[in-house]
PDBQT receptor file of N, H, CA, C and O in Angstrom, charges set to zero:
ATOM      1  N   MET A   1      82.386   7.333-124.375  1.00  0.00    +0.000 N 
ATOM      2  CA  MET A   1      81.000   7.698-124.563  1.00  0.00    +0.000 C 
ATOM      3  C   MET A   1      80.396   7.981-123.191  1.00  0.00    +0.000 C 
ATOM      4  O   MET A   1      80.800   7.404-122.182  1.00  0.00    +0.000 OA
ATOM      5  N   LYS A   2      79.425   8.877-123.181  1.00  0.00    +0.000 N 
ATOM      6  H   LYS A   2      79.096   9.346-124.001  1.00  0.00    +0.000 HD
ATOM      7  CA  LYS A   2      78.775   9.254-121.927  1.00  0.00    +0.000 C 
ATOM      8  C   LYS A   2      77.268   9.050-122.062  1.00  0.00    +0.000 C 
ATOM      9  O   LYS A   2      76.689   9.359-123.104  1.00  0.00    +0.000 OA
ATOM     10  N   ALA A   3      76.640   8.537-121.025  1.00  0.00    +0.000 N 
ATOM     11  H   ALA A   3      77.110   8.285-120.179  1.00  0.00    +0.000 HD
ATOM     12  CA  ALA A   3      75.192   8.352-120.990  1.00  0.00    +0.000 C 
ATOM     13  C   ALA A   3      74.557   9.459-120.166  1.00  0.00    +0.000 C 
ATOM     14  O   ALA A   3      75.119   9.918-119.172  1.00  0.00    +0.000 OA
ATOM     15  N   ASN A   4      73.380   9.876-120.597  1.00  0.00    +0.000 N 
ATOM     16  H   ASN A   4      72.924   9.504-121.405  1.00  0.00    +0.000 HD
ATOM     17  CA  ASN A   4      72.587  10.859-119.864  1.00  0.00    +0.000 C 
ATOM     18  C   ASN A   4      71.159  10.360-119.778  1.00  0.00    +0.000 C 
ATOM     19  O   ASN A   4      70.650   9.750-120.718  1.00  0.00    +0.000 OA
ATOM     20  N   VAL A   5      70.514  10.618-118.654  1.00  0.00    +0.000 N 
ATOM     21  H   VAL A   5      70.928  11.113-117.890  1.00  0.00    +0.000 HD
ATOM     22  CA  VAL A   5      69.110  10.269-118.461  1.00  0.00    +0.000 C 
ATOM     23  C   VAL A   5      68.347  11.558-118.203  1.00  0.00    +0.000 C 
ATOM     24  O   VAL A   5      68.678  12.310-117.287  1.00  0.00    +0.000 OA
ATOM     25  N   ASP A   6      67.321  11.812-119.015  1.00  0.00    +0.000 N 
ATOM     26  H   ASP A   6      67.052  11.201-119.759  1.00  0.00    +0.000 HD
ATOM     27  CA  ASP A   6      66.459  12.976-118.816  1.00  0.00    +0.000 C 
ATOM     28  C   ASP A   6      65.479  12.640-117.697  1.00  0.00    +0.000 C 
ATOM     29  O   ASP A   6      64.457  11.992-117.924  1.00  0.00    +0.000 OA
ATOM     30  N   LYS A   7      65.801  13.083-116.500  1.00  0.00    +0.000 N 
ATOM     31  H   LYS A   7      66.631  13.610-116.316  1.00  0.00    +0.000 HD
ATOM     32  CA  LYS A   7      65.005  12.724-115.327  1.00  0.00    +0.000 C 
ATOM     33  C   LYS A   7      63.598  13.315-115.374  1.00  0.00    +0.000 C 
ATOM     34  O   LYS A   7      62.706  12.834-114.674  1.00  0.00    +0.000 OA
ATOM     35  N   SER A   8      63.388  14.343-116.182  1.00  0.00    +0.000 N 
ATOM     36  H   SER A   8      64.113  14.733-116.750  1.00  0.00    +0.000 HD
ATOM     37  CA  SER A   8      62.046  14.929-116.251  1.00  0.00    +0.000 C 
ATOM     38  C   SER A   8      61.051  13.974-116.908  1.00  0.00    +0.000 C 
ATOM     39  O   SER A   8      59.841  14.123-116.740  1.00  0.00    +0.000 OA
ATOM     40  N   GLY A   9      61.559  12.996-117.656  1.00  0.00    +0.000 N 
ATOM     41  H   GLY A   9      62.543  12.875-117.793  1.00  0.00    +0.000 HD
ATOM     42  CA  GLY A   9      60.669  12.038-118.299  1.00  0.00    +0.000 C 
ATOM     43  C   GLY A   9      60.818  10.620-117.795  1.00  0.00    +0.000 C 
ATOM     44  O   GLY A   9      60.042   9.743-118.174  1.00  0.00    +0.000 OA
ATOM     45  N   CYS A  10      61.811  10.380-116.940  1.00  0.00    +0.000 N 
ATOM     46  H   CYS A  10      62.442  11.093-116.632  1.00  0.00    +0.000 HD
ATOM     47  CA  CYS A  10      62.077   9.035-116.423  1.00  0.00    +0.000 C 
ATOM     48  C   CYS A  10      60.930   8.586-115.527  1.00  0.00    +0.000 C 
ATOM     49  O   CYS A  10      60.420   9.361-114.718  1.00  0.00    +0.000 OA
ATOM     50  N   ILE A  11      60.527   7.313-115.682  1.00  0.00    +0.000 N 
ATOM     51  H   ILE A  11      60.942   6.684-116.339  1.00  0.00    +0.000 HD
ATOM     52  CA  ILE A  11      59.448   6.774-114.851  1.00  0.00    +0.000 C 
ATOM     53  C   ILE A  11      59.972   5.842-113.757  1.00  0.00    +0.000 C 
ATOM     54  O   ILE A  11      59.190   5.274-112.994  1.00  0.00    +0.000 OA
ATOM     55  N   GLY A  12      61.290   5.687-113.682  1.00  0.00    +0.000 N 
ATOM     56  H   GLY A  12      61.925   6.149-114.301  1.00  0.00    +0.000 HD
ATOM     57  CA  GLY A  12      61.883   4.884-112.614  1.00  0.00    +0.000 C 
ATOM     58  C   GLY A  12      61.611   3.396-112.723  1.00  0.00    +0.000 C 
ATOM     59  O   GLY A  12      61.558   2.703-111.707  1.00  0.00    +0.000 OA
ATOM     60  N   CYS A  13      61.437   2.893-113.934  1.00  0.00    +0.000 N 
ATOM     61  H   CYS A  13      61.479   3.456-114.759  1.00  0.00    +0.000 HD
ATOM     62  CA  CYS A  13      61.092   1.472-114.096  1.00  0.00    +0.000 C 
ATOM     63  C   CYS A  13      62.277   0.548-113.809  1.00  0.00    +0.000 C 
ATOM     64  O   CYS A  13      62.083  -0.611-113.443  1.00  0.00    +0.000 OA
ATOM     65  N   GLY A  14      63.497   1.052-113.973  1.00  0.00    +0.000 N 
ATOM     66  H   GLY A  14      63.655   1.994-114.271  1.00  0.00    +0.000 HD
ATOM     67  CA  GLY A  14      64.685   0.254-113.672  1.00  0.00    +0.000 C 
ATOM     68  C   GLY A  14      65.137  -0.673-114.783  1.00  0.00    +0.000 C 
ATOM     69  O   GLY A  14      66.066  -1.456-114.580  1.00  0.00    +0.000 OA
ATOM     70  N   LEU A  15      64.513  -0.613-115.948  1.00  0.00    +0.000 N 
ATOM     71  H   LEU A  15      63.759   0.022-116.112  1.00  0.00    +0.000 HD
ATOM     72  CA  LEU A  15      64.902  -1.493-117.045  1.00  0.00    +0.000 C 
ATOM     73  C   LEU A  15      66.356  -1.262-117.468  1.00  0.00    +0.000 C 
ATOM     74  O   LEU A  15      67.080  -2.219-117.742  1.00  0.00    +0.000 OA
ATOM     75  N   CYS A  16      66.777  -0.016-117.521  1.00  0.00    +0.000 N 
ATOM     76  H   CYS A  16      66.189   0.761-117.298  1.00  0.00    +0.000 HD
ATOM     77  CA  CYS A  16      68.164   0.277-117.908  1.00  0.00    +0.000 C 
ATOM     78  C   CYS A  16      69.148  -0.312-116.899  1.00  0.00    +0.000 C 
ATOM     79  O   CYS A  16      70.224  -0.780-117.271  1.00  0.00    +0.000 OA
ATOM     80  N   VAL A  17      68.775  -0.284-115.627  1.00  0.00    +0.000 N 
ATOM     81  H   VAL A  17      67.901   0.096-115.324  1.00  0.00    +0.000 HD
ATOM     82  CA  VAL A  17      69.623  -0.845-114.574  1.00  0.00    +0.000 C 
ATOM     83  C   VAL A  17      69.706  -2.364-114.718  1.00  0.00    +0.000 C 
ATOM     84  O   VAL A  17      70.775  -2.953-114.550  1.00  0.00    +0.000 OA
ATOM     85  N   ASP A  18      68.581  -2.989-115.026  1.00  0.00    +0.000 N 
ATOM     86  H   ASP A  18      67.713  -2.511-115.161  1.00  0.00    +0.000 HD
ATOM     87  CA  ASP A  18      68.563  -4.436-115.233  1.00  0.00    +0.000 C 
ATOM     88  C   ASP A  18      69.474  -4.835-116.393  1.00  0.00    +0.000 C 
ATOM     89  O   ASP A  18      70.165  -5.852-116.327  1.00  0.00    +0.000 OA
ATOM     90  N   ILE A  19      69.470  -4.030-117.451  1.00  0.00    +0.000 N 
ATOM     91  H   ILE A  19      68.908  -3.204-117.505  1.00  0.00    +0.000 HD
ATOM     92  CA  ILE A  19      70.242  -4.355-118.649  1.00  0.00    +0.000 C 
ATOM     93  C   ILE A  19      71.712  -3.991-118.484  1.00  0.00    +0.000 C 
ATOM     94  O   ILE A  19      72.582  -4.757-118.899  1.00  0.00    +0.000 OA
ATOM     95  N   CYS A  20      72.005  -2.847-117.892  1.00  0.00    +0.000 N 
ATOM     96  H   CYS A  20      71.298  -2.225-117.555  1.00  0.00    +0.000 HD
ATOM     97  CA  CYS A  20      73.390  -2.365-117.817  1.00  0.00    +0.000 C 
ATOM     98  C   CYS A  20      73.684  -1.708-116.463  1.00  0.00    +0.000 C 
ATOM     99  O   CYS A  20      73.808  -0.486-116.379  1.00  0.00    +0.000 OA
ATOM    100  N   PRO A  21      73.794  -2.515-115.410  1.00  0.00    +0.000 N 
ATOM    101  CA  PRO A  21      74.052  -1.948-114.078  1.00  0.00    +0.000 C 
ATOM    102  C   PRO A  21      75.441  -1.339-113.941  1.00  0.00    +0.000 C 
ATOM    103  O   PRO A  21      75.714  -0.636-112.968  1.00  0.00    +0.000 OA
ATOM    104  N   GLU A  22      76.309  -1.598-114.890  1.00  0.00    +0.000 N 
ATOM    105  H   GLU A  22      76.087  -2.169-115.680  1.00  0.00    +0.000 HD
ATOM    106  CA  GLU A  22      77.651  -1.002-114.846  1.00  0.00    +0.000 C 
ATOM    107  C   GLU A  22      77.615   0.490-115.160  1.00  0.00    +0.000 C 
ATOM    108  O   GLU A  22      78.564   1.205-114.839  1.00  0.00    +0.000 OA
ATOM    109  N   VAL A  23      76.537   0.975-115.782  1.00  0.00    +0.000 N 
ATOM    110  H   VAL A  23      75.766   0.393-116.043  1.00  0.00    +0.000 HD
ATOM    111  CA  VAL A  23      76.423   2.383-116.172  1.00  0.00    +0.000 C 
ATOM    112  C   VAL A  23      75.250   3.071-115.476  1.00  0.00    +0.000 C 
ATOM    113  O   VAL A  23      75.354   4.239-115.100  1.00  0.00    +0.000 OA
ATOM    114  N   PHE A  24      74.145   2.363-115.303  1.00  0.00    +0.000 N 
ATOM    115  H   PHE A  24      74.061   1.415-115.609  1.00  0.00    +0.000 HD
ATOM    116  CA  PHE A  24      72.923   2.966-114.758  1.00  0.00    +0.000 C 
ATOM    117  C   PHE A  24      72.601   2.437-113.367  1.00  0.00    +0.000 C 
ATOM    118  O   PHE A  24      72.921   1.300-113.021  1.00  0.00    +0.000 OA
ATOM    119  N   ARG A  25      71.957   3.297-112.582  1.00  0.00    +0.000 N 
ATOM    120  H   ARG A  25      71.697   4.220-112.863  1.00  0.00    +0.000 HD
ATOM    121  CA  ARG A  25      71.452   2.894-111.265  1.00  0.00    +0.000 C 
ATOM    122  C   ARG A  25      70.221   3.743-110.972  1.00  0.00    +0.000 C 
ATOM    123  O   ARG A  25      69.962   4.749-111.632  1.00  0.00    +0.000 OA
ATOM    124  N   ILE A  26      69.474   3.309-109.966  1.00  0.00    +0.000 N 
ATOM    125  H   ILE A  26      69.685   2.492-109.429  1.00  0.00    +0.000 HD
ATOM    126  CA  ILE A  26      68.344   4.107-109.494  1.00  0.00    +0.000 C 
ATOM    127  C   ILE A  26      68.862   4.997-108.365  1.00  0.00    +0.000 C 
ATOM    128  O   ILE A  26      69.413   4.513-107.376  1.00  0.00    +0.000 OA
ATOM    129  N   GLY A  27      68.677   6.292-108.530  1.00  0.00    +0.000 N 
ATOM    130  H   GLY A  27      68.229   6.685-109.333  1.00  0.00    +0.000 HD
ATOM    131  CA  GLY A  27      69.149   7.256-107.545  1.00  0.00    +0.000 C 
ATOM    132  C   GLY A  27      68.219   7.358-106.352  1.00  0.00    +0.000 C 
ATOM    133  O   GLY A  27      67.172   6.710-106.311  1.00  0.00    +0.000 OA
ATOM    134  N   GLU A  28      68.598   8.160-105.397  1.00  0.00    +0.000 N 
ATOM    135  H   GLU A  28      69.448   8.686-105.430  1.00  0.00    +0.000 HD
ATOM    136  CA  GLU A  28      67.805   8.353-104.184  1.00  0.00    +0.000 C 
ATOM    137  C   GLU A  28      66.421   8.928-104.481  1.00  0.00    +0.000 C 
ATOM    138  O   GLU A  28      65.501   8.782-103.677  1.00  0.00    +0.000 OA
ATOM    139  N   ASP A  29      66.274   9.579-105.634  1.00  0.00    +0.000 N 
ATOM    140  H   ASP A  29      67.022   9.698-106.288  1.00  0.00    +0.000 HD
ATOM    141  CA  ASP A  29      64.985  10.151-106.011  1.00  0.00    +0.000 C 
ATOM    142  C   ASP A  29      64.070   9.133-106.689  1.00  0.00    +0.000 C 
ATOM    143  O   ASP A  29      62.952   9.464-107.085  1.00  0.00    +0.000 OA
ATOM    144  N   GLY A  30      64.551   7.884-106.824  1.00  0.00    +0.000 N 
ATOM    145  H   GLY A  30      65.459   7.615-106.502  1.00  0.00    +0.000 HD
ATOM    146  CA  GLY A  30      63.744   6.833-107.428  1.00  0.00    +0.000 C 
ATOM    147  C   GLY A  30      63.790   6.803-108.940  1.00  0.00    +0.000 C 
ATOM    148  O   GLY A  30      63.080   6.023-109.576  1.00  0.00    +0.000 OA
ATOM    149  N   LEU A  31      64.626   7.653-109.517  1.00  0.00    +0.000 N 
ATOM    150  H   LEU A  31      65.203   8.286-109.000  1.00  0.00    +0.000 HD
ATOM    151  CA  LEU A  31      64.752   7.729-110.970  1.00  0.00    +0.000 C 
ATOM    152  C   LEU A  31      66.117   7.218-111.409  1.00  0.00    +0.000 C 
ATOM    153  O   LEU A  31      67.078   7.216-110.640  1.00  0.00    +0.000 OA
ATOM    154  N   ALA A  32      66.178   6.788-112.653  1.00  0.00    +0.000 N 
ATOM    155  H   ALA A  32      65.398   6.790-113.278  1.00  0.00    +0.000 HD
ATOM    156  CA  ALA A  32      67.440   6.275-113.187  1.00  0.00    +0.000 C 
ATOM    157  C   ALA A  32      68.446   7.401-113.366  1.00  0.00    +0.000 C 
ATOM    158  O   ALA A  32      68.090   8.553-113.614  1.00  0.00    +0.000 OA
ATOM    159  N   GLU A  33      69.708   7.033-113.232  1.00  0.00    +0.000 N 
ATOM    160  H   GLU A  33      69.997   6.097-113.030  1.00  0.00    +0.000 HD
ATOM    161  CA  GLU A  33      70.795   7.966-113.503  1.00  0.00    +0.000 C 
ATOM    162  C   GLU A  33      71.976   7.192-114.059  1.00  0.00    +0.000 C 
ATOM    163  O   GLU A  33      72.171   6.013-113.760  1.00  0.00    +0.000 OA
ATOM    164  N   ALA A  34      72.758   7.886-114.876  1.00  0.00    +0.000 N 
ATOM    165  H   ALA A  34      72.599   8.843-115.118  1.00  0.00    +0.000 HD
ATOM    166  CA  ALA A  34      73.995   7.303-115.380  1.00  0.00    +0.000 C 
ATOM    167  C   ALA A  34      75.089   7.728-114.412  1.00  0.00    +0.000 C 
ATOM    168  O   ALA A  34      75.330   8.921-114.229  1.00  0.00    +0.000 OA
ATOM    169  N   TYR A  35      75.746   6.764-113.798  1.00  0.00    +0.000 N 
ATOM    170  H   TYR A  35      75.551   5.795-113.947  1.00  0.00    +0.000 HD
ATOM    171  CA  TYR A  35      76.739   7.092-112.776  1.00  0.00    +0.000 C 
ATOM    172  C   TYR A  35      78.165   6.767-113.200  1.00  0.00    +0.000 C 
ATOM    173  O   TYR A  35      79.117   7.110-112.499  1.00  0.00    +0.000 OA
ATOM    174  N   ALA A  36      78.314   6.112-114.337  1.00  0.00    +0.000 N 
ATOM    175  H   ALA A  36      77.540   5.834-114.906  1.00  0.00    +0.000 HD
ATOM    176  CA  ALA A  36      79.650   5.732-114.796  1.00  0.00    +0.000 C 
ATOM    177  C   ALA A  36      79.733   5.945-116.303  1.00  0.00    +0.000 C 
ATOM    178  O   ALA A  36      78.718   5.882-116.997  1.00  0.00    +0.000 OA
ATOM    179  N   PRO A  37      80.921   6.195-116.805  1.00  0.00    +0.000 N 
ATOM    180  CA  PRO A  37      81.058   6.360-118.255  1.00  0.00    +0.000 C 
ATOM    181  C   PRO A  37      80.805   5.042-118.980  1.00  0.00    +0.000 C 
ATOM    182  O   PRO A  37      80.986   3.957-118.426  1.00  0.00    +0.000 OA
ATOM    183  N   VAL A  38      80.384   5.169-120.223  1.00  0.00    +0.000 N 
ATOM    184  H   VAL A  38      80.237   6.050-120.673  1.00  0.00    +0.000 HD
ATOM    185  CA  VAL A  38      80.206   4.001-121.077  1.00  0.00    +0.000 C 
ATOM    186  C   VAL A  38      81.573   3.652-121.649  1.00  0.00    +0.000 C 
ATOM    187  O   VAL A  38      82.212   4.474-122.304  1.00  0.00    +0.000 OA
ATOM    188  N   THR A  39      82.006   2.444-121.397  1.00  0.00    +0.000 N 
ATOM    189  H   THR A  39      81.487   1.776-120.865  1.00  0.00    +0.000 HD
ATOM    190  CA  THR A  39      83.315   1.979-121.876  1.00  0.00    +0.000 C 
ATOM    191  C   THR A  39      83.104   1.067-123.083  1.00  0.00    +0.000 C 
ATOM    192  O   THR A  39      81.971   0.689-123.382  1.00  0.00    +0.000 OA
ATOM    193  N   PRO A  40      84.173   0.716-123.770  1.00  0.00    +0.000 N 
ATOM    194  CA  PRO A  40      84.017  -0.242-124.870  1.00  0.00    +0.000 C 
ATOM    195  C   PRO A  40      83.372  -1.551-124.414  1.00  0.00    +0.000 C 
ATOM    196  O   PRO A  40      82.646  -2.189-125.178  1.00  0.00    +0.000 OA
ATOM    197  N   GLU A  41      83.637  -1.946-123.180  1.00  0.00    +0.000 N 
ATOM    198  H   GLU A  41      84.226  -1.428-122.560  1.00  0.00    +0.000 HD
ATOM    199  CA  GLU A  41      83.082  -3.190-122.653  1.00  0.00    +0.000 C 
ATOM    200  C   GLU A  41      81.586  -3.085-122.339  1.00  0.00    +0.000 C 
ATOM    201  O   GLU A  41      80.881  -4.093-122.375  1.00  0.00    +0.000 OA
ATOM    202  N   THR A  42      81.096  -1.884-122.033  1.00  0.00    +0.000 N 
ATOM    203  H   THR A  42      81.669  -1.065-122.003  1.00  0.00    +0.000 HD
ATOM    204  CA  THR A  42      79.683  -1.717-121.673  1.00  0.00    +0.000 C 
ATOM    205  C   THR A  42      78.857  -1.046-122.763  1.00  0.00    +0.000 C 
ATOM    206  O   THR A  42      77.648  -0.885-122.598  1.00  0.00    +0.000 OA
ATOM    207  N   ALA A  43      79.469  -0.658-123.853  1.00  0.00    +0.000 N 
ATOM    208  H   ALA A  43      80.452  -0.790-123.987  1.00  0.00    +0.000 HD
ATOM    209  CA  ALA A  43      78.769   0.094-124.906  1.00  0.00    +0.000 C 
ATOM    210  C   ALA A  43      77.578  -0.662-125.486  1.00  0.00    +0.000 C 
ATOM    211  O   ALA A  43      76.523  -0.071-125.714  1.00  0.00    +0.000 OA
ATOM    212  N   GLU A  44      77.737  -1.954-125.726  1.00  0.00    +0.000 N 
ATOM    213  H   GLU A  44      78.594  -2.434-125.541  1.00  0.00    +0.000 HD
ATOM    214  CA  GLU A  44      76.642  -2.721-126.320  1.00  0.00    +0.000 C 
ATOM    215  C   GLU A  44      75.443  -2.779-125.375  1.00  0.00    +0.000 C 
ATOM    216  O   GLU A  44      74.304  -2.611-125.810  1.00  0.00    +0.000 OA
ATOM    217  N   ARG A  45      75.689  -3.016-124.090  1.00  0.00    +0.000 N 
ATOM    218  H   ARG A  45      76.615  -3.153-123.736  1.00  0.00    +0.000 HD
ATOM    219  CA  ARG A  45      74.587  -3.083-123.118  1.00  0.00    +0.000 C 
ATOM    220  C   ARG A  45      73.974  -1.700-122.871  1.00  0.00    +0.000 C 
ATOM    221  O   ARG A  45      72.763  -1.588-122.679  1.00  0.00    +0.000 OA
ATOM    222  N   ALA A  46      74.793  -0.655-122.874  1.00  0.00    +0.000 N 
ATOM    223  H   ALA A  46      75.777  -0.746-123.029  1.00  0.00    +0.000 HD
ATOM    224  CA  ALA A  46      74.261   0.696-122.690  1.00  0.00    +0.000 C 
ATOM    225  C   ALA A  46      73.347   1.071-123.863  1.00  0.00    +0.000 C 
ATOM    226  O   ALA A  46      72.302   1.692-123.672  1.00  0.00    +0.000 OA
ATOM    227  N   THR A  47      73.750   0.690-125.062  1.00  0.00    +0.000 N 
ATOM    228  H   THR A  47      74.599   0.186-125.218  1.00  0.00    +0.000 HD
ATOM    229  CA  THR A  47      72.922   0.945-126.241  1.00  0.00    +0.000 C 
ATOM    230  C   THR A  47      71.632   0.137-126.167  1.00  0.00    +0.000 C 
ATOM    231  O   THR A  47      70.563   0.636-126.520  1.00  0.00    +0.000 OA
ATOM    232  N   GLU A  48      71.728  -1.102-125.711  1.00  0.00    +0.000 N 
ATOM    233  H   GLU A  48      72.596  -1.507-125.423  1.00  0.00    +0.000 HD
ATOM    234  CA  GLU A  48      70.538  -1.934-125.532  1.00  0.00    +0.000 C 
ATOM    235  C   GLU A  48      69.591  -1.296-124.505  1.00  0.00    +0.000 C 
ATOM    236  O   GLU A  48      68.376  -1.293-124.702  1.00  0.00    +0.000 OA
ATOM    237  N   ALA A  49      70.142  -0.760-123.417  1.00  0.00    +0.000 N 
ATOM    238  H   ALA A  49      71.129  -0.763-123.257  1.00  0.00    +0.000 HD
ATOM    239  CA  ALA A  49      69.326  -0.093-122.400  1.00  0.00    +0.000 C 
ATOM    240  C   ALA A  49      68.638   1.134-122.991  1.00  0.00    +0.000 C 
ATOM    241  O   ALA A  49      67.457   1.370-122.733  1.00  0.00    +0.000 OA
ATOM    242  N   LYS A  50      69.364   1.906-123.771  1.00  0.00    +0.000 N 
ATOM    243  H   LYS A  50      70.323   1.715-123.980  1.00  0.00    +0.000 HD
ATOM    244  CA  LYS A  50      68.784   3.085-124.424  1.00  0.00    +0.000 C 
ATOM    245  C   LYS A  50      67.638   2.676-125.331  1.00  0.00    +0.000 C 
ATOM    246  O   LYS A  50      66.566   3.281-125.288  1.00  0.00    +0.000 OA
ATOM    247  N   ASP A  51      67.851   1.660-126.147  1.00  0.00    +0.000 N 
ATOM    248  H   ASP A  51      68.722   1.169-126.181  1.00  0.00    +0.000 HD
ATOM    249  CA  ASP A  51      66.829   1.215-127.091  1.00  0.00    +0.000 C 
ATOM    250  C   ASP A  51      65.617   0.610-126.391  1.00  0.00    +0.000 C 
ATOM    251  O   ASP A  51      64.505   0.685-126.913  1.00  0.00    +0.000 OA
ATOM    252  N   ALA A  52      65.815   0.012-125.218  1.00  0.00    +0.000 N 
ATOM    253  H   ALA A  52      66.718  -0.049-124.794  1.00  0.00    +0.000 HD
ATOM    254  CA  ALA A  52      64.723  -0.638-124.486  1.00  0.00    +0.000 C 
ATOM    255  C   ALA A  52      63.937   0.329-123.608  1.00  0.00    +0.000 C 
ATOM    256  O   ALA A  52      62.844  -0.013-123.157  1.00  0.00    +0.000 OA
ATOM    257  N   CYS A  53      64.450   1.501-123.359  1.00  0.00    +0.000 N 
ATOM    258  H   CYS A  53      65.338   1.778-123.726  1.00  0.00    +0.000 HD
ATOM    259  CA  CYS A  53      63.789   2.461-122.466  1.00  0.00    +0.000 C 
ATOM    260  C   CYS A  53      62.376   2.760-122.972  1.00  0.00    +0.000 C 
ATOM    261  O   CYS A  53      62.213   3.238-124.095  1.00  0.00    +0.000 OA
ATOM    262  N   PRO A  54      61.353   2.485-122.154  1.00  0.00    +0.000 N 
ATOM    263  CA  PRO A  54      59.975   2.672-122.611  1.00  0.00    +0.000 C 
ATOM    264  C   PRO A  54      59.571   4.124-122.822  1.00  0.00    +0.000 C 
ATOM    265  O   PRO A  54      58.574   4.394-123.492  1.00  0.00    +0.000 OA
ATOM    266  N   VAL A  55      60.327   5.064-122.261  1.00  0.00    +0.000 N 
ATOM    267  H   VAL A  55      61.136   4.846-121.716  1.00  0.00    +0.000 HD
ATOM    268  CA  VAL A  55      59.994   6.476-122.424  1.00  0.00    +0.000 C 
ATOM    269  C   VAL A  55      61.090   7.255-123.160  1.00  0.00    +0.000 C 
ATOM    270  O   VAL A  55      61.029   8.481-123.248  1.00  0.00    +0.000 OA
ATOM    271  N   SER A  56      62.073   6.553-123.680  1.00  0.00    +0.000 N 
ATOM    272  H   SER A  56      62.122   5.557-123.609  1.00  0.00    +0.000 HD
ATOM    273  CA  SER A  56      63.137   7.138-124.526  1.00  0.00    +0.000 C 
ATOM    274  C   SER A  56      63.816   8.350-123.904  1.00  0.00    +0.000 C 
ATOM    275  O   SER A  56      63.923   9.400-124.538  1.00  0.00    +0.000 OA
ATOM    276  N   VAL A  57      64.275   8.207-122.662  1.00  0.00    +0.000 N 
ATOM    277  H   VAL A  57      64.188   7.354-122.147  1.00  0.00    +0.000 HD
ATOM    278  CA  VAL A  57      64.925   9.327-121.988  1.00  0.00    +0.000 C 
ATOM    279  C   VAL A  57      66.433   9.166-121.859  1.00  0.00    +0.000 C 
ATOM    280  O   VAL A  57      67.092   9.987-121.220  1.00  0.00    +0.000 OA
ATOM    281  N   ILE A  58      66.987   8.115-122.460  1.00  0.00    +0.000 N 
ATOM    282  H   ILE A  58      66.452   7.448-122.979  1.00  0.00    +0.000 HD
ATOM    283  CA  ILE A  58      68.436   7.889-122.391  1.00  0.00    +0.000 C 
ATOM    284  C   ILE A  58      69.089   8.376-123.671  1.00  0.00    +0.000 C 
ATOM    285  O   ILE A  58      68.652   8.064-124.779  1.00  0.00    +0.000 OA
ATOM    286  N   GLU A  59      70.142   9.146-123.486  1.00  0.00    +0.000 N 
ATOM    287  H   GLU A  59      70.497   9.400-122.586  1.00  0.00    +0.000 HD
ATOM    288  CA  GLU A  59      70.926   9.632-124.621  1.00  0.00    +0.000 C 
ATOM    289  C   GLU A  59      72.370   9.187-124.404  1.00  0.00    +0.000 C 
ATOM    290  O   GLU A  59      72.890   9.243-123.290  1.00  0.00    +0.000 OA
ATOM    291  N   LEU A  60      72.998   8.749-125.472  1.00  0.00    +0.000 N 
ATOM    292  H   LEU A  60      72.576   8.703-126.377  1.00  0.00    +0.000 HD
ATOM    293  CA  LEU A  60      74.411   8.376-125.415  1.00  0.00    +0.000 C 
ATOM    294  C   LEU A  60      75.199   9.384-126.227  1.00  0.00    +0.000 C 
ATOM    295  O   LEU A  60      75.088   9.419-127.453  1.00  0.00    +0.000 OA
ATOM    296  N   GLU A  61      75.990  10.200-125.560  1.00  0.00    +0.000 N 
ATOM    297  H   GLU A  61      76.080  10.172-124.564  1.00  0.00    +0.000 HD
ATOM    298  CA  GLU A  61      76.827  11.191-126.235  1.00  0.00    +0.000 C 
ATOM    299  C   GLU A  61      78.035  10.490-126.819  1.00  0.00    +0.000 C 
ATOM    300  O   GLU A  61      78.677   9.673-126.160  1.00  0.00    +0.000 OA
ATOM    301  N   GLY A  62      78.334  10.819-128.061  1.00  0.00    +0.000 N 
ATOM    302  H   GLY A  62      77.813  11.483-128.596  1.00  0.00    +0.000 HD
ATOM    303  CA  GLY A  62      79.474  10.211-128.717  1.00  0.00    +0.000 C 
ATOM    304  C   GLY A  62      79.140   8.880-129.368  1.00  0.00    +0.000 C 
ATOM    305  O   GLY A  62      80.033   8.155-129.805  1.00  0.00    +0.000 OA
ATOM    306  N   GLU A  63      77.844   8.556-129.433  1.00  0.00    +0.000 N 
ATOM    307  H   GLU A  63      77.118   9.146-129.079  1.00  0.00    +0.000 HD
ATOM    308  CA  GLU A  63      77.393   7.306-130.048  1.00  0.00    +0.000 C 
ATOM    309  C   GLU A  63      77.603   7.380-131.549  1.00  0.00    +0.000 C 
ATOM    310  O   GLU A  63      77.261   8.372-132.193  1.00  0.00    +0.000 OA
ATOM    311  N   GLU A  64      78.167   6.320-132.090  1.00  0.00    +0.000 N 
ATOM    312  H   GLU A  64      78.444   5.514-131.567  1.00  0.00    +0.000 HD
ATOM    313  CA  GLU A  64      78.368   6.262-133.529  1.00  0.00    +0.000 C 
ATOM    314  C   GLU A  64      77.058   5.928-134.203  1.00  0.00    +0.000 C 
ATOM    315  O   GLU A  64      76.303   5.076-133.734  1.00  0.00    +0.000 OA
ATOM    316  N   SER A  65      76.790   6.611-135.318  1.00  0.00    +0.000 N 
ATOM    317  H   SER A  65      77.404   7.303-135.699  1.00  0.00    +0.000 HD
ATOM    318  CA  SER A  65      75.544   6.375-136.046  1.00  0.00    +0.000 C 
ATOM    319  C   SER A  65      75.626   5.156-136.910  1.00  0.00    +0.000 C 
ATOM    320  O   SER A  65      74.658   4.816-137.590  1.00  0.00    +0.000 OA
TER     321      SER A  65
């Protein structure tokens, strides 16, 4: 699975990084970015980060419905 962050709507709050630092980080521009693939070990936390995002800018490609 792959995570994507829509930087045009990201507010740089860092909540996704707090929840899942194995996948998300704050980039040099002060906005969140997905820097690593979502693995079976990080999928639950990546999904939690997506659901917790206050501006709903995280998308998980290949996420099971």
